[in-house]
Structure formats: structure tokens, C-alpha cells
N, C-alpha and C positions, 0 to 999 in steps of 0.2 A: 674706873673714870668718874670723875665728878659732875656732868653731864656739861661743863660748858665747853661753847663751839670756841677751838683756837684760832684756826682761819677758815676760810670757803672762797673760792673762784668759781665763776661758773663756766662752763666749756662746753660750745655748739657739738654735740660726741659725733652726731649725724649717725649714731647706733653700732659708735666704735667704742662705749662705755667700758667694756670688758678691758680696752685697756689700759683703762685707769683704776677700775678695781682692784683688777688684777695685773699688778706692774711686773709681775714677777715673769709673765709671758715671754715668749721671744716671738718674731715675725710668724713662727714656725706653727705657734700655738692652734690648735681644735677647736678653738672656740670662734665662733660665728657674730657677724654682726648681727640687731635686731632692726627692724624695720621702721619701729613705733619708738622713734626717739622723743616725740615731742613731749615736753613733762604737763603734767596733768596742774590744772587750776587747785585742785588742792595740794599740790605739791608744792606750788607757786607761794601759795598762803605760808607753808610753814618754813619756806627761804626766808619770807620774809619777817618770821617772828622770830626764826634764828638769826637774823640780821639783827633786830631789834634787842634781843638780848646782851647780844657782841656788842652793842652800842651802848648801851646801861653800862655793861662790865667796865668798857673804856673808859666812862664818865665815874670810875671810881663807886659804884654801884652794884657789886656781884651778887648774884644770887648766892645761898647760904648753899655750902659745903654737905655732901651727902655725910652716914657716919661714919665709913671708911676710907674716905679723903681727907688728905689733908690740904687746907684752904693755902691755897697761894702758887701748888705745885701738882702740876698734873701727875699720872701713875706712868703716863709713857716716857717723864722725865724731861718733857720737853718744857721752856717756859713759856708764858703767853706772844703770842704773836709769830713763835720761829716755827718754821715749817718743817714735819716732818723730812731726816734724811732718808735719801732711798736705800733698799738694803736693810737687813737685820742680822741681827745675833742665832746662831743657830740654838736649836731650843722655842723658839716663835716661830714655828712653822708658818708659810703661806698659806693664805685663803687655799690652796689646792696643794693638798698635802703629800700627793701621788700623780702618778702617769698613768690613768688607768689602764690595765692588761691589755686590753684589744686595741691597743694603739702598736701591739708591737705586730698584730694580723695586720700584713700588708695586704693581703687578698682582700680582709674588709674595709680598710681604709680606700682602696682604689675603687670597689663594688660603689660604698658611696659617696666616693670623690671628696674626701675629707683629707685633709693634709696629717701625716704622723706626725707627733710632737717630737725633737729632739731630747731635749733636756730640762729639768726642772731645778732650778738654784734654792737650795734647803739654806742660804745663811752661810754662815764664816764660824769655825769650831775656836774655844778658846785657843789664843795665843802660846799661853803657856803649856798648857797641856798638848797642845801640837810639839813647841820645843822640844818638851822632855822624851818624846817619841821620838822624834829626830835624832835627838844624839844619841839616845840609844842602838837604835838601829845602827846610829853611824858606828858606834864604840863594838859595838857585836854583828860584824857583817858574816861570823860562823852561823847565824840563824837562817840564812839563804844559800847555805851549801849542802849538800846532798849529806855529805858520811855523816857531819853533824845532825842534820835529821835525823837518820838512820838513827843514829846512835839514844839521842836524846829525845826526839820527839816521833811520832807515828808516823808511817812515810806512804806516799799513795805514787804506786806504780802503773804503770801500761797508757799514760798519758805523754809519753818521750818524744816521740813521732810526730806528736801534733803540735808541743811546745816548739820541737824543731824546726817545722815547715812553714807555723804560721807566728810566731813568737821568738824567732830569734834574739839572745842578749839578754832576754829578761828571766826574772831569776825569781821562785815566788815562795813562801812561806804559809803552809795549810794551817788553819785556826779550827776551822769547822768545814767539811764537806761532804757533799747530799749524793745519794745517788741517784743515775741517769731520769729515774721518772718522776724524784724531787719528792717522794713521799716519807725520807727515813733521811736524817744527816746523822754524821759521824764526827765526836768531838776531840779534839786533837791537844795533846798536853801540852803543848806552847800555847792553845788558846788562856788556859788556866794561869799561865806563868805570866802571860803580858796580859791578861784581863786590869791591871791596875793603870797600865798606861795605855790602855784602851776605852773601857769606858767613859771617863773622862770626857773622852770625844762623842764617843759613840752613843751615851743614854740619853744626851739634851736632844738631840735628835729624834731617836728611834722611840724612847718614850713618850713624844711629844705625839707621835704618830701611831703608836701600836698601844700605848699606855705602859703600866707597869710591870708588865708579864712582858717583857718584847724579846728578851732573849730567848722565848719559847719559839719564836717567829724565825731567827739569824737559820738558814737553809746552808749557805754558804759564807764564811770570811776569811780573805787571803791577804797576803802583804804582798804586794806586788813591786818587783825593782826594775826599773830598765836603765843600764848600764848605758855606758855611752855608747852610739850607735848600734841600738838595738831599734826593732821593727816590729811593732805588732800590725802585721798586714792587713789588708782588708779583709773583715769576715763579719759575717751574722752568727753571732752564737745560736744554737737549735740543742732542741730536745724540751722536753716537758718542764725538766725544770726551769727553763728557761721562761716559757710563757707564763707561770704560775706565781713569779717572782718580780721585785723590782731591784735595782744595782742600785746600789751609792759608793758614792766615792768621796773619799776624803782626802784631801791632796798633804802630803805629808813633807814632801820636797820635790821641789819642779826648780826650772829655770826658764826665761821667755822664749828658749829654742826650743821645746818642747812643743809638738803639736799634736793633738787629740781634733778628730777630722771626722765628723758625722755624713757618707756619701748619700743626700737624703734626693728621694722622686719623687717630684712632686705630682698633683693628680694629673696636670697637663702630660705628662710623663716623660717631664725635663729634668738631668740629674744638676743638682747643686750641691757644692760643699760646703759645710757648716762647721765654724770650730768653735769650740767648746771652751772658754777661759776655763785656764789652768792657773790660780793662785795660792800660794801655799798659804793653808788653813780652808780651803774653801771646800763645801758641802753641795755637790750635787747627787741627781738622779738623772740618769741616761737611758733613753733607749734602746738597751743592748738587740733590739730586733730589729734594728736598722744596720746597712753595713757600715764599718768604723773601721778605724786603724791610727797605729799614733805611732811618733817617729821622736827619739831622741839625740838628736846627732852631737849631745855631748855641748859642755863639757863635764857636767855633774851629772851625777844619777837622779832618778826622775822614782817617789817611792809612795802610793796609793796603799792605803787599805780600801780593801776593793769589798762591798756585803751585797749577798742576793739574800732576801726578806720576803717572806711569804705572808699574806695577810691574815691567813689563818696561823694555830700556832700546830707543830708534827712532833711526831716523836723524835727520842734522839737515844745514839748511843755513846758511851766513852770509851776511848780506846785508851791503848796503854801504852809505855816508853815500848820503843820495838819493835810492835806490830806494824805489820806491809799489808795495806788494800791493792788490790787489784780493780784499776778502773778499765771498763770494757763496753763494749755499743751493744752488751746483752737489756734487755728492760731494767733490770735491776741496776747497771753500768757499777756498782760495785761490791766485790765478790771477798773471800777471802779473809782478810784481816787477821790474817793469823800472827803468831810471835813467831819472828824471825831471829834465829840468833846472831847473835851480836859478836 
């Protein structure tokens, strides 16, 4: 920025300043009001100085721009006098880059009388990249079929009962999956095949949060397709892997009838339902330590990229086509990974 004031409005916040400095926060935000809301005298002097500078600029005597700035065009793309629109593109993360992991601990939140945060908006993905992936998945429904996965990808078994019980009508394409403990992940062949379609969506968000080595933080990556009538029943994700990861959704395909609901218990022990907004191209982190469910009554499919990433890198193992891994309730939770006969 070239240091020019574009607009200013004084608001009597009375301790609610966080709702202005962090507009991505929802009513379920853990941020708390401050008691000391009166501006200091030095702050008032600064506001007066900025106001005078703005007046001089409007009268046609703007200050000289900095070396890296283009005169007359602010770097944020706004013309003078324009008020920034709410929202942002993916790749320009909000001031809060993730939901703190302690927020998944309902016991701690209850002891400290704090509200758990439901979700964090991470912006919107590039529309062209979203459409490209959506068209590919619509043209290749076999990517979600078991026989095709067993012959062309590696295959994860041992979760059939869980999926049939809690996620009837949901089809999954595994790209990266982890042990139950979350200390190691396995990279499936389909990850490399779909990387050219996935990375234009994932990289702008995750590189902004984790840096250029963001791929080494991916613990689980899945494509989740909810067919019409599918219902992800109310549940809370559990396990060590969950407590050390942040879950991010990219909405590839959806429609207005799909409902993603988080069942939230307030510090006063009252339950409330919070609907997570679902817009094609939207990107958000969700607190999967809270009870949540998703319903797709139809008429169309709902497809998301679902990513669980860790704050620190972790080791990984490449799987080959035809390998079968057994998922279980053991501490490691992922065993076998032997080559199965085709």
C-alpha cells in the first residue's frame, strides 16, 4: 500500500472491536469483548492527522507515492473513495489462518466457559479451476467405484461398516490417508493423477497458511460425493489424527437443498443448530470436533474436496496400484498395505 487513507468511519464499538477487525468471525467466535474501549488521546490525534491528510488529497494535493506503488491506483485494486467489499479470494487468508486445535476439546471449552468455533471462512477458489475439476469428476464417475479403485488405485478396506452406518449414500475417493494415530500418511496413486486438477484449488489456500512446503502437511485428502438421498448422520470425528489436524472443505459441486449442520452446545449447555454456508467454489475450515451432519435430499450430487492437514510436516509412504490397506481400531489403524491380486 502507498500509505493513503481510502476511507474512514468512526464506530462506537464498546468492546466489540474484534467484529470489525476480523469480519470473518461468526457469532460462534471465541473472541471476547474488551472492557477498555475508549480511544486514547494519542489515537484521536492520529485520526485527526489522517483526516487532514485525506482532506488535502481530496483537494488535489496527494502525497508522493512510495517507490513500489503506482500513483492513483491502490494495491488492493480499489479506486479512491471505494469501500472494500466483504469476502476475499482464496489465497488471501483472513487474519485468523486456522481454528486453534484446542477448540476441538469440548471439555476444555466447557471448563473455561468458552464457545467452540464452528467454522472459518477461507474465501473462494478460482471458478475456472472449480469447473475444470467438477467437469472431470462428472465425466469419470468410475473414480468413486470400488472395482475401478481396486484395479487402478490403491484401496482402503476395513471402514465399510462405519460408512454404511454413518454415511449411507456417500462415495469416497481416497487420495491420501493416514494412520489412526496421525503420525504417518499413505499417498494413493490417484493423488498424482488428479494433482493437476486439485493443486490450482488447494495451493492458493494452503501455501498461504503453511508455506511452500504445504504438501508435506497433508495427512488426509479425499473426494467425497454425496448422491441424492445421502445422509451423513450426526457424529463427532474421533482419534489422535483428528486432534492434530485442521479440516478444510472445497465445495466443488452443491445445490441449495444440501444442508451442512453443526450441533453446537453453548457454555450455558443449550443446544443450537448452526448451518454452514455451502456455495460452489467456497473454501472453509470446519471444527470436526463438534457434532455435525450433512443431508443431500437431491436432486443433484454434492462433491467436496476434504483435506485434513497438520501444523507440522510428517512422513509419508507411496502406495502402488493394486495395494490394499486394512484400517482398524488399533493404535496405528492402518495395516497390511500388501499387493492384492488383480
